[in-house]
All heavy atoms as an XYZ file, in Angstrom:
925
protein
N      19.062      0.062     46.755
C      18.872      1.152     47.718
C      19.898      1.065     48.823
O      20.137      0.026     49.402
C      17.463      0.999     48.273
C      17.047      2.055     49.224
S      15.293      1.946     49.609
C      15.339      2.287     51.291
N      20.495      2.184     49.202
C      21.523      2.181     50.237
C      20.846      2.520     51.597
O      19.840      3.221     51.643
C      22.650      3.225     49.966
O      21.971      4.510     49.846
C      23.322      2.897     48.683
N      21.423      2.039     52.642
C      20.948      2.288     53.977
C      21.412      3.653     54.421
O      22.565      4.021     54.218
C      21.445      1.187     54.990
O      21.126     -0.043     54.456
C      20.922      1.414     56.332
N      20.559      4.527     54.998
C      20.965      5.816     55.433
C      21.982      5.702     56.601
O      21.914      4.775     57.364
C      19.648      6.470     55.931
C      18.668      5.402     56.057
C      19.137      4.229     55.196
N      22.910      6.616     56.599
C      23.945      6.593     57.706
C      23.368      7.259     58.919
O      22.747      8.314     58.861
C      25.181      7.423     57.207
C      26.218      7.521     58.297
C      25.785      6.711     55.961
N      23.464      6.551     60.073
C      23.079      7.140     61.319
C      24.292      7.861     61.909
O      25.298      7.248     62.184
C      22.602      6.071     62.268
C      21.271      5.538     61.892
C      20.736      4.608     63.020
O      21.079      3.407     62.859
O      20.007      5.038     63.917
N      24.195      9.191     62.080
C      25.357      9.980     62.505
C      24.861     11.232     63.265
O      23.819     11.771     62.856
C      26.095     10.319     61.258
C      27.275     11.165     61.431
C      28.068     11.342     60.075
O      28.838     10.417     59.779
O      27.803     12.316     59.401
N      25.558     11.623     64.259
C      25.270     12.835     65.062
C      26.528     13.561     65.294
O      27.605     12.982     65.369
C      24.571     12.435     66.361
C      23.395     11.584     66.216
C      22.099     12.006     66.085
C      23.305     10.166     66.177
N      21.232     10.960     65.950
C      21.939      9.796     65.986
C      24.285      9.134     66.206
C      21.545      8.479     65.888
C      23.861      7.798     66.094
C      22.553      7.472     65.985
N      26.382     14.860     65.541
C      27.559     15.695     65.879
C      27.164     16.831     66.805
O      25.993     17.191     66.871
C      28.265     16.193     64.649
C      27.381     17.164     63.824
C      28.105     17.620     62.558
C      27.180     18.566     61.756
N      27.812     19.038     60.576
N      28.214     17.361     67.457
C      27.974     18.513     68.324
C      29.246     19.228     68.578
O      30.266     18.838     68.275
N      29.114     20.435     69.206
C      30.231     21.280     69.545
C      30.626     21.271     70.992
O      31.620     21.830     71.320
C      29.936     22.685     69.033
C      29.975     22.863     67.552
C      31.290     22.548     66.931
O      32.329     23.076     67.387
N      31.370     21.742     65.923
N      29.751     20.697     71.833
C      30.005     20.766     73.308
C      29.757     19.352     73.828
O      28.882     18.621     73.393
C      29.123     21.798     73.935
C      29.240     23.164     73.275
C      28.366     23.652     72.412
C      30.379     23.936     73.548
C      28.483     24.846     71.765
C      30.559     25.166     72.959
C      29.578     25.579     72.031
O      29.796     26.803     71.456
N      30.494     19.033     74.929
C      30.233     17.801     75.603
C      31.317     16.727     75.408
O      31.325     15.799     76.161
N      32.105     16.892     74.450
C      33.189     15.904     74.239
C      34.280     16.091     75.310
O      34.311     17.092     76.027
N      35.155     15.108     75.460
C      36.223     15.256     76.433
C      37.255     16.299     76.016
O      37.218     16.823     74.868
C      36.880     13.857     76.458
C      36.507     13.248     75.099
C      35.203     13.866     74.755
N      38.057     16.726     76.960
C      39.041     17.810     76.793
C      40.163     17.353     75.917
O      40.820     18.130     75.196
C      39.601     18.306     78.064
C      38.588     18.856     79.063
C      39.259     19.393     80.339
C      37.713     19.958     78.436
N      40.429     16.059     75.855
C      41.514     15.531     75.028
C      40.934     14.834     73.761
O      39.913     14.177     73.819
C      42.348     14.484     75.800
C      43.031     15.065     77.009
C      44.117     16.084     76.598
O      44.810     15.944     75.616
O      44.163     17.112     77.400
N      41.651     14.944     72.625
C      41.145     14.307     71.399
C      41.257     12.804     71.531
O      42.109     12.266     72.261
C      42.064     14.882     70.287
C      43.263     15.463     70.969
C      42.842     15.739     72.397
N      40.435     12.043     70.810
C      40.483     10.617     70.826
C      39.220     10.072     70.203
O      38.447     10.729     69.562
N      39.050      8.785     70.512
C      37.864      8.043     69.995
C      37.375      7.033     71.027
O      38.076      6.728     71.931
C      38.162      7.359     68.688
C      39.175      6.232     68.799
N      40.535      6.416     68.690
C      38.955      4.910     69.097
C      41.136      5.249     68.899
N      40.193      4.339     69.124
N      36.186      6.521     70.755
C      35.501      5.564     71.697
C      34.759      4.574     70.795
O      33.939      5.023     69.938
C      34.602      6.250     72.659
C      33.785      5.429     73.608
C      34.696      4.693     74.588
C      32.772      6.311     74.366
N      34.959      3.331     71.021
C      34.218      2.242     70.359
C      33.171      1.790     71.290
O      33.425      1.357     72.412
C      35.176      1.086     69.951
C      34.459     -0.113     69.369
C      33.768      0.201     68.028
C      35.520     -1.242     69.131
N      31.904      1.811     70.881
C      30.726      1.391     71.724
C      30.147      0.177     71.088
O      29.785      0.185     69.906
C      29.695      2.521     71.836
C      28.533      2.079     72.668
C      30.288      3.759     72.444
N      30.014     -0.900     71.891
C      29.559     -2.162     71.371
C      28.275     -2.702     72.101
O      27.826     -3.801     71.828
C      30.651     -3.250     71.412
O      31.094     -3.389     72.798
C      31.837     -2.862     70.540
N      27.834     -1.981     73.124
C      26.713     -2.453     73.857
C      25.849     -1.268     74.396
O      26.302     -0.156     74.370
C      27.133     -3.406     75.020
C      28.112     -2.762     76.017
O      28.072     -1.446     76.138
O      28.829     -3.442     76.633
N      24.722     -1.602     74.986
C      23.780     -0.647     75.469
C      24.326      0.235     76.622
O      24.108      1.404     76.666
C      22.447     -1.295     75.846
C      21.322     -0.339     76.261
C      20.979      0.604     75.169
C      20.110     -1.204     76.724
N      25.094     -0.432     77.526
C      25.720      0.261     78.636
C      26.624      1.379     78.116
O      26.572      2.507     78.637
C      26.402     -0.685     79.578
C      27.057     -0.027     80.754
C      27.779     -1.033     81.621
C      28.444     -0.353     82.810
N      29.258     -1.342     83.598
N      27.425      1.074     77.195
C      28.382      2.025     76.570
C      27.614      3.135     75.879
O      28.001      4.344     75.911
N      26.553      2.805     75.162
C      25.781      3.761     74.497
C      25.104      4.775     75.447
O      25.125      6.000     75.164
C      24.660      3.044     73.680
C      23.643      4.014     73.063
C      22.406      4.319     73.501
C      23.848      4.831     71.891
N      21.802      5.272     72.678
C      22.636      5.528     71.690
C      24.894      4.948     71.012
C      22.479      6.375     70.639
C      24.708      5.830     69.943
C      23.539      6.545     69.711
N      24.540      4.290     76.512
C      23.949      5.161     77.537
C      24.950      6.112     78.087
O      24.664      7.345     78.307
C      23.277      4.345     78.625
C      22.024      3.675     78.133
C      21.277      2.901     79.264
C      19.955      2.301     78.781
N      19.319      1.532     79.868
N      26.160      5.650     78.350
C      27.205      6.518     78.914
C      27.662      7.610     77.881
O      27.766      8.754     78.264
C      28.421      5.673     79.348
N      27.791      7.193     76.657
C      28.114      8.120     75.602
C      27.050      9.150     75.391
O      27.318     10.364     75.373
C      28.423      7.339     74.285
C      28.643      8.277     73.044
C      29.864      9.171     73.204
C      28.666      7.409     71.786
N      25.768      8.687     75.300
C      24.641      9.628     75.122
C      24.548     10.623     76.226
O      24.247     11.781     76.017
C      23.386      8.795     74.908
N      24.805     10.158     77.465
C      24.742     11.054     78.598
C      25.898     12.088     78.524
O      25.664     13.302     78.852
C      24.815     10.306     79.929
N      27.048     11.683     78.148
C      28.198     12.574     78.078
C      27.984     13.717     77.089
O      28.244     14.891     77.377
C      29.431     11.826     77.713
C      30.701     12.741     77.602
C      31.944     12.058     77.263
O      32.017     10.803     77.105
N      33.028     12.785     77.148
N      27.553     13.396     75.865
C      27.410     14.411     74.826
C      25.966     14.907     74.686
O      25.654     15.711     73.778
C      27.938     13.907     73.457
C      29.377     13.589     73.557
C      27.145     12.718     72.958
N      25.129     14.514     75.610
C      23.721     14.935     75.649
C      23.001     14.581     74.297
O      22.375     15.409     73.693
C      23.590     16.437     76.002
C      24.107     16.666     77.381
C      24.002     18.056     77.788
C      24.559     18.370     79.158
N      25.603     17.642     79.709
N      23.186     13.353     73.868
C      22.637     12.803     72.640
C      21.257     12.240     72.893
O      21.098     11.315     73.695
C      23.546     11.789     72.046
C      23.143     11.134     70.737
C      23.002     12.120     69.621
C      24.249     10.042     70.362
N      20.274     12.782     72.245
C      18.875     12.313     72.354
C      18.566     11.466     71.128
O      17.998     11.989     70.142
C      17.933     13.412     72.564
C      16.508     13.007     72.767
O      16.329     11.868     73.211
O      15.556     13.821     72.544
N      18.906     10.229     71.161
C      18.738      9.333     69.990
C      18.511      7.936     70.498
O      18.937      7.574     71.608
C      19.933      9.370     69.066
N      17.739      7.172     69.753
C      17.485      5.763     70.120
C      18.757      4.970     69.997
O      19.567      5.221     69.072
C      16.361      5.130     69.264
C      15.038      5.797     69.520
O      14.747      6.149     70.627
N      14.208      5.825     68.533
N      18.849      3.956     70.792
C      20.025      3.046     70.776
C      19.964      2.266     69.501
O      18.941      1.738     69.071
C      19.967      2.100     71.995
O      20.881      1.085     71.853
N      21.162      2.085     68.834
C      21.175      1.147     67.684
C      20.991     -0.297     68.140
O      21.198     -0.626     69.313
C      22.574      1.377     67.051
C      23.368      2.163     68.062
C      22.396      2.657     69.078
N      20.809     -1.191     67.245
C      20.754     -2.652     67.475
C      22.169     -3.163     67.532
O      22.854     -3.358     66.525
C      19.958     -3.309     66.420
C      19.807     -4.812     66.627
O      20.513     -5.358     67.541
O      19.155     -5.430     65.804
N      22.683     -3.349     68.733
C      24.054     -3.820     68.900
C      24.358     -5.225     68.463
O      25.518     -5.665     68.385
C      24.568     -3.506     70.348
C      24.828     -2.048     70.534
C      23.922     -1.313     71.331
C      25.947     -1.429     70.027
C      24.225      0.050     71.530
C      26.174     -0.138     70.226
C      25.328      0.665     70.944
N      23.321     -5.999     68.180
C      23.537     -7.295     67.555
C      24.020     -7.132     66.053
O      24.710     -8.038     65.571
C      22.233     -8.164     67.596
N      23.643     -5.992     65.466
C      23.956     -5.805     64.104
C      24.945     -4.647     63.841
O      25.411     -4.397     62.746
C      22.700     -5.516     63.279
C      21.743     -6.620     63.311
C      20.478     -6.223     62.570
C      19.407     -7.290     62.610
N      18.115     -6.915     62.076
N      25.182     -3.806     64.929
C      25.860     -2.516     64.774
C      26.915     -2.288     65.845
O      26.830     -2.947     66.949
C      24.916     -1.365     64.780
O      23.892     -1.566     63.846
N      27.852     -1.457     65.561
C      28.782     -0.870     66.556
C      28.720      0.659     66.355
O      28.303      1.173     65.326
C      30.200     -1.359     66.372
C      30.306     -2.869     66.707
C      30.790     -1.056     65.089
N      29.145      1.356     67.329
C      29.157      2.821     67.267
C      30.630      3.334     67.520
O      31.315      2.822     68.411
C      28.256      3.428     68.337
C      28.388      4.983     68.404
C      26.776      3.069     67.984
N      31.034      4.287     66.725
C      32.285      4.972     66.942
C      32.072      6.414     67.180
O      31.330      7.054     66.434
C      33.296      4.736     65.767
C      34.606      5.528     65.967
C      33.618      3.237     65.501
N      32.617      6.889     68.294
C      32.528      8.341     68.640
C      33.975      8.901     68.512
O      34.907      8.251     68.974
C      31.988      8.488     70.059
N      34.085     10.013     67.856
C      35.420     10.682     67.793
C      35.300     12.057     68.418
O      34.269     12.715     68.330
C      35.924     10.764     66.362
C      36.170      9.357     65.830
C      35.028     11.451     65.423
N      36.327     12.467     69.022
C      36.379     13.721     69.758
C      37.547     14.608     69.363
O      38.702     14.095     69.288
C      36.539     13.458     71.279
C      35.450     12.431     71.768
C      35.800     11.183     72.028
C      34.162     12.858     71.972
C      34.864     10.244     72.490
C      33.204     11.937     72.406
C      33.587     10.641     72.638
N      37.318     15.859     69.050
C      38.373     16.772     68.647
C      39.188     17.330     69.807
O      40.168     18.027     69.596
C      37.785     17.877     67.744
N      38.705     17.135     71.055
C      39.325     17.756     72.221
C      38.807     19.145     72.405
O      37.997     19.645     71.588
N      39.268     19.849     73.438
C      38.804     21.198     73.730
C      39.647     22.196     72.913
O      40.894     22.062     72.865
C      38.843     21.499     75.185
C      38.266     22.906     75.445
C      38.065     23.160     76.923
O      39.063     23.404     77.638
O      36.892     23.135     77.387
N      38.993     23.197     72.351
C      39.659     24.277     71.606
C      39.027     25.607     72.010
O      37.896     25.674     72.365
C      39.440     24.048     70.088
C      40.044     22.820     69.628
N      41.404     22.714     69.351
C      39.556     21.624     69.387
C      41.687     21.441     68.933
N      40.609     20.755     68.996
N      39.875     26.698     72.005
C      39.399     27.987     72.512
C      38.508     28.710     71.495
O      37.991     29.794     71.815
C      40.693     28.802     72.702
C      41.696     28.136     71.782
C      41.281     26.701     71.676
N      38.306     28.165     70.350
C      37.401     28.790     69.320
C      36.601     27.665     68.664
O      36.936     26.524     68.757
C      38.197     29.550     68.164
O      38.929     28.591     67.452
C      39.102     30.564     68.846
N      35.603     28.146     67.900
C      34.845     27.150     67.066
C      35.659     26.904     65.821
O      36.780     27.305     65.651
N      34.995     26.163     64.893
C      35.667     25.914     63.582
C      36.339     24.529     63.500
O      36.748     24.103     62.402
N      36.483     23.880     64.591
C      37.101     22.545     64.621
C      35.929     21.494     64.458
O      34.850     21.728     64.902
C      37.825     22.300     65.923
C      39.100     23.049     66.078
C      39.049     24.362     66.546
C      40.343     22.520     65.770
C      40.161     25.131     66.652
C      41.446     23.288     65.880
C      41.383     24.607     66.359
N      36.280     20.403     63.754
C      35.251     19.331     63.581
C      35.924     18.029     63.452
O      37.145     17.903     63.072
C      34.407     19.693     62.335
O      35.142     19.647     61.173
N      35.105     17.013     63.554
C      35.579     15.604     63.398
C      34.845     15.029     62.195
O      33.705     15.364     61.946
C      35.228     14.745     64.647
N      35.478     14.215     61.382
C      34.847     13.616     60.244
C      35.344     12.144     60.029
O      36.490     11.832     60.434
C      35.099     14.437     58.965
O      36.476     14.336     58.579
N      34.505     11.358     59.496
C      34.835      9.957     59.130
C      35.149      9.844     57.683
O      34.460     10.412     56.826
C      33.651      9.052     59.513
C      33.379      8.916     60.946
C      32.384      9.620     61.519
C      34.139      8.004     61.688
C      32.114      9.451     62.906
C      33.898      7.912     63.088
C      32.881      8.635     63.672
N      36.167      9.039     57.332
C      36.420      8.562     55.986
C      35.473      7.362     55.759
O      34.907      6.833     56.767
C      37.862      8.139     55.803
C      38.808      9.402     55.592
O      38.376     10.502     55.864
O      39.941      9.152     55.206
N      35.339      6.936     54.541
C      34.588      5.725     54.245
C      35.215      4.496     54.991
O      36.502      4.458     54.922
C      34.425      5.427     52.759
C      33.457      6.327     52.135
C      32.045      6.232     52.690
O      31.579      5.100     52.903
O      31.474      7.272     53.085
N      34.547      3.669     55.619
C      35.114      2.561     56.354
C      35.691      1.544     55.335
O      35.245      1.521     54.159
C      33.980      1.973     57.130
C      32.728      2.386     56.396
C      33.050      3.694     55.806
N      36.707      0.800     55.750
C      37.310     -0.189     54.882
C      37.087     -1.546     55.519
O      37.098     -1.665     56.757
C      38.815      0.057     54.718
N      37.017     -2.569     54.747
C      36.882     -3.905     55.205
C      38.176     -4.694     54.838
O      38.600     -4.612     53.688
C      35.662     -4.628     54.534
C      35.601     -6.095     54.997
C      34.345     -3.875     54.944
N      38.763     -5.358     55.795
C      39.954     -6.155     55.582
C      39.710     -7.501     56.197
O      39.765     -7.663     57.385
C      41.197     -5.478     56.211
C      42.482     -6.114     55.858
C      43.659     -5.332     56.375
C      44.941     -5.919     55.836
N      46.100     -5.204     56.280
N      39.393     -8.489     55.315
C      39.006     -9.818     55.796
C      37.700     -9.654     56.531
O      36.713     -9.138     56.000
N      37.679    -10.110     57.825
C      36.449    -10.005     58.620
C      36.419     -8.795     59.516
O      35.525     -8.489     60.208
C      36.384    -11.233     59.530
C      35.907    -12.531     58.838
O      35.354    -12.339     57.724
O      36.102    -13.599     59.392
N      37.459     -7.945     59.382
C      37.624     -6.757     60.204
C      37.088     -5.522     59.503
O      37.131     -5.407     58.251
C      39.096     -6.557     60.576
C      39.633     -7.628     61.444
O      38.861     -8.432     61.952
O      40.927     -7.674     61.562
N      36.644     -4.492     60.303
C      36.211     -3.226     59.816
C      37.212     -2.180     60.278
O      37.530     -2.161     61.476
C      34.789     -2.892     60.384
C      34.265     -1.535     60.003
C      33.912     -1.541     58.530
C      32.955     -1.283     60.792
N      37.689     -1.346     59.363
C      38.588     -0.292     59.710
C      37.904      1.040     59.585
O      37.431      1.369     58.469
C      39.897     -0.367     58.842
C      40.512     -1.716     58.965
C      40.779      0.798     59.194
C      41.597     -2.000     57.884
N      37.757      1.730     60.650
C      37.082      3.059     60.698
C      38.208      4.134     60.828
O      38.943      4.055     61.820
C      36.093      3.153     61.845
C      35.486      4.547     61.905
C      35.013      2.055     61.704
N      38.287      5.020     59.876
C      39.308      6.053     59.930
C      38.558      7.439     60.086
O      37.549      7.633     59.543
C      40.095      6.056     58.609
C      40.880      4.800     58.489
C      41.749      4.811     57.147
N      42.545      3.652     57.125
C      42.326      2.610     56.230
N      41.367      2.715     55.383
N      43.158      1.598     56.249
N      39.204      8.318     60.873
C      38.678      9.638     61.124
C      39.756     10.687     61.081
O      40.932     10.408     61.222
C      37.883      9.641     62.429
C      38.718      9.630     63.643
C      39.087     10.768     64.321
C      39.122      8.409     64.231
C      39.896     10.738     65.456
C      39.952      8.375     65.363
C      40.287      9.543     65.960
O      41.073      9.488     67.102
N      39.256     11.917     60.902
C      40.134     13.080     60.900
C      39.589     14.162     61.831
O      38.373     14.244     62.044
C      40.196     13.709     59.507
C      40.687     12.695     58.439
C      40.535     13.331     57.054
N      40.781     12.351     56.018
C      42.022     12.102     55.528
N      43.062     12.787     55.905
N      42.183     11.199     54.626
N      40.491     15.002     62.358
C      40.084     16.243     63.042
C      40.479     17.373     62.139
O      41.643     17.562     61.762
C      40.831     16.321     64.414
C      40.511     15.118     65.273
C      40.400     17.589     65.136
C      39.160     14.856     65.567
N      39.462     18.183     61.790
C      39.682     19.340     60.910
C      39.820     20.583     61.654
O      39.040     20.830     62.585
C      38.561     19.426     59.873
C      38.509     18.203     58.943
C      37.424     18.331     57.874
C      37.407     17.100     57.005
N      36.498     17.249     55.915
N      40.768     21.417     61.259
C      40.974     22.711     61.894
C      40.469     23.824     60.968
O      40.410     23.659     59.710
C      42.549     22.965     62.046
C      43.229     21.973     62.940
C      44.701     22.232     62.955
C      45.410     21.145     63.754
N      46.824     21.296     63.785
N      40.027     24.928     61.557
C      39.522     26.013     60.675
C      40.725     26.620     59.947
O      41.859     26.604     60.350
C      38.938     26.993     61.695
C      39.655     26.688     63.009
C      39.991     25.222     62.976
N      40.411     27.126     58.725
C      41.432     27.868     57.973
C      41.847     29.086     58.683
O      41.048     29.701     59.437
C      40.868     28.199     56.613
N      43.095     29.528     58.540
C      43.568     30.740     59.305
C      42.710     32.033     59.056
O      42.656     32.867     59.862
C      44.974     30.955     58.744
C      45.369     29.619     58.204
C      44.189     28.930     57.751
N      42.060     32.068     57.890
C      41.283     33.294     57.542
C      39.785     33.036     57.867
O      38.927     33.890     57.565
C      41.424     33.626     56.102
O      41.020     32.442     55.310
C      42.838     33.998     55.785
N      39.419     31.928     58.493
C      37.979     31.646     58.783
C      37.514     32.530     59.967
O      38.289     32.755     60.903
C      37.803     30.201     59.226
O      38.104     29.310     58.156
N      36.251     32.897     59.840
C      35.541     33.493     61.055
C      35.045     32.407     61.919
O      34.408     31.473     61.425
C      34.391     34.369     60.598
C      34.834     35.633     59.905
C      34.851     35.726     58.487
C      35.253     36.775     60.627
C      35.233     36.858     57.877
C      35.656     37.874     59.987
C      35.659     37.943     58.618
N      35.414     32.426     63.188
C      35.046     31.363     64.116
C      34.493     32.037     65.409
O      34.780     33.196     65.730
C      36.215     30.435     64.491
C      36.717     29.694     63.273
C      37.374     31.200     65.117
N      33.641     31.279     66.117
C      33.130     31.738     67.350
C      34.308     31.780     68.402
O      35.212     30.990     68.339
C      32.035     30.762     67.915
O      32.554     29.498     68.067
C      30.861     30.759     67.009
N      34.187     32.741     69.279
C      35.191     32.895     70.310
C      34.651     32.282     71.630
O      34.286     32.966     72.540
C      35.542     34.378     70.555
C      36.124     35.006     69.277
C      37.472     34.336     68.913
O      38.406     34.290     69.720
N      37.544     33.891     67.690
N      34.585     30.973     71.611
C      34.078     30.239     72.775
C      34.733     28.870     72.810
O      35.012     28.260     71.768
C      32.542     30.046     72.635
N      34.948     28.374     74.030
C      35.536     27.050     74.138
C      34.551     26.005     73.614
O      33.328     26.108     73.799
C      35.824     26.714     75.610
C      37.040     27.433     76.098
C      36.991     28.651     76.840
C      38.280     26.963     75.866
C      38.070     29.300     77.292
C      39.445     27.571     76.325
C      39.300     28.772     77.041
N      35.079     25.048     72.847
C      34.208     23.988     72.268
C      34.991     22.656     72.407
O      36.223     22.601     72.423
C      33.939     24.331     70.837
N      34.219     21.607     72.406
C      34.704     20.222     72.455
C      34.021     19.454     71.414
O      33.072     18.625     71.776
C      34.449     19.581     73.842
C      34.923     20.420     75.019
C      33.870     21.401     75.494
O      32.691     21.183     75.306
N      34.328     22.482     76.066
N      34.277     19.597     70.123
C      33.551     18.994     69.059
C      33.623     17.459     69.074
O      34.623     16.872     69.420
C      34.204     19.546     67.767
C      34.955     20.715     68.214
C      35.284     20.536     69.608
N      32.512     16.832     68.645
C      32.466     15.330     68.601
C      31.560     14.969     67.435
O      30.795     15.739     66.911
C      31.861     14.809     69.880
C      30.573     15.397     70.303
C      30.356     16.488     71.095
C      29.269     14.944     69.903
N      28.993     16.730     71.214
C      28.313     15.768     70.495
C      28.840     13.911     69.153
C      26.915     15.635     70.313
C      27.429     13.699     68.952
C      26.519     14.569     69.563
N      31.751     13.675     67.067
C      30.873     13.066     66.027
C      30.704     11.641     66.369
O      31.634     10.972     66.820
C      31.506     13.233     64.643
C      30.569     12.916     63.497
C      31.119     13.386     62.183
C      30.011     13.839     61.355
N      30.492     14.434     60.121
N      29.493     11.129     66.145
C      29.163      9.718     66.471
C      28.553      9.101     65.263
O      27.710      9.749     64.572
C      28.171      9.683     67.630
C      27.661      8.269     67.876
C      28.780     10.265     68.938
N      28.902      7.840     64.860
C      28.387      7.259     63.696
C      28.197      5.725     63.992
O      28.979      5.097     64.668
C      29.332      7.439     62.535
C      28.785      6.886     61.234
C      29.703      7.365     60.107
N      29.224      6.801     58.845
C      29.837      7.025     57.665
N      30.971      7.692     57.587
N      29.344      6.486     56.571
N      27.143      5.229     63.470
C      26.810      3.761     63.532
C      27.365      3.012     62.347
O      27.197      3.494     61.208
C      25.256      3.554     63.651
C      24.972      2.054     63.710
C      24.701      4.300     64.838
N      28.013      1.891     62.572
C      28.607      1.089     61.507
C      28.054     -0.352     61.653
O      27.734     -0.761     62.761
C      30.160      1.034     61.647
C      30.785      2.360     61.412
C      31.093      3.188     62.469
C      31.130      2.764     60.114
C      31.711      4.443     62.247
C      31.751      4.010     59.905
C      32.010      4.847     60.978
N      27.980     -1.091     60.536
C      27.583     -2.509     60.613
C      28.647     -3.298     61.450
O      29.839     -3.083     61.301
C      27.602     -3.001     59.144
C      27.677     -1.751     58.315
C      28.274     -0.646     59.196
N      28.158     -4.131     62.322
C      29.011     -4.994     63.102
C      29.729     -6.001     62.234
O      29.084     -6.775     61.535
C      28.227     -5.722     64.210
C      29.110     -6.565     65.157
C      28.307     -7.213     66.181
N      27.913     -6.316     67.303
C      28.701     -6.047     68.345
N      29.911     -6.524     68.430
N      28.243     -5.194     69.270
N      31.057     -6.043     62.235
C      31.770     -7.005     61.411
C      31.853     -8.359     62.166
O      31.617     -8.480     63.388
C      33.134     -6.400     61.267
C      33.375     -5.659     62.540
C      31.946     -5.131     62.934
N      32.213     -9.423     61.379
C      32.445    -10.725     62.001
C      33.699    -10.662     62.858
O      33.772    -11.328     63.895
C      32.632    -11.812     60.977
C      31.317    -12.092     60.247
C      31.536    -13.166     59.212
C      30.248    -13.434     58.422
N      30.406    -14.423     57.381
N      34.658     -9.896     62.419
C      35.963     -9.774     63.142
C      36.017     -8.556     64.077
O      35.021     -8.280     64.753
N      37.109     -7.904     64.084
C      37.386     -6.738     65.016
C      37.050     -5.471     64.281
O      37.000     -5.411     63.085
C      38.847     -6.761     65.426
C      39.225     -7.984     66.252
C      40.716     -7.855     66.623
C      41.131     -9.142     67.450
N      42.529     -9.069     67.796
N      36.924     -4.393     65.124
C      36.805     -3.076     64.632
C      38.083     -2.310     65.067
O      38.421     -2.350     66.198
C      35.559     -2.305     65.246
C      35.528     -0.872     64.714
C      34.239     -3.023     64.959
N      38.756     -1.795     64.023
C      39.965     -0.978     64.289
C      39.616      0.413     63.955
O      39.045      0.739     62.930
C      41.121     -1.478     63.411
C      41.642     -2.824     63.798
C      42.938     -3.204     63.134
N      43.390     -2.402     62.066
C      43.781     -2.848     60.885
N      43.698     -4.187     60.627
N      44.230     -2.021     59.950
N      39.944      1.341     64.890
C      39.674      2.742     64.694
C      41.051      3.475     64.541
O      41.902      3.272     65.432
C      38.862      3.340     65.852
C      38.507      4.825     65.651
C      37.589      2.586     66.092
N      41.203      4.226     63.478
C      42.448      4.856     63.179
C      42.326      6.349     63.000
O      41.345      6.765     62.241
C      43.130      4.211     61.903
C      43.385      2.806     62.019
C      43.904      2.190     60.751
O      43.946      2.867     59.745
O      44.288      0.980     60.850
N      43.185      7.151     63.612
C      43.226      8.554     63.384
C      44.097      8.886     62.163
O      45.211      8.348     62.054
C      43.788      9.322     64.610
C      44.066     10.761     64.453
C      43.042     11.663     64.192
C      45.418     11.180     64.402
C      43.335     12.966     64.042
C      45.649     12.552     64.226
C      44.643     13.436     64.043
N      43.630      9.787     61.291
C      44.403     10.237     60.111
C      44.758     11.669     60.269
O      43.854     12.483     60.289
C      43.550     10.007     58.823
C      43.158      8.647     58.478
C      42.227      8.632     57.239
C      44.378      7.761     58.186
N      46.029     11.982     60.482
C      46.394     13.349     60.615
C      46.233     14.144     59.354
O      46.266     13.598     58.254
C      47.890     13.319     61.039
C      48.349     11.934     60.754
C      47.178     11.069     60.546
N      45.991     15.440     59.493
C      45.715     16.310     58.339
C      47.075     16.506     57.608
O      48.072     16.471     58.095
C      45.199     17.645     58.773
C      43.764     17.618     59.195
C      42.797     17.314     58.086
O      42.799     18.019     57.032
O      42.032     16.350     58.232
């Protein structure tokens, strides 16, 4: 039996610039949850880490953040993510948006490396 993935996403509340945030403790979780208005219980940081990715601000909808499957290299965990753009022919909302995605990962013995993968 596989463990369900804990993950949340939204279209508003992320920072204006694209990027990511690694959260390893309750203080960081509370700050992240307040920023994106996330109403979720805190993960167990003795066993988990959280990665939040932000697409930055865009003048339309249709942008999103996604995670690739994490990779393990020795004792380290490598978390890779992408920012997806809408197709040129897509219908999108005409409103400013700051898409974000948050996911819980198992805490590795080593380091967590977060990498952006361009489209």
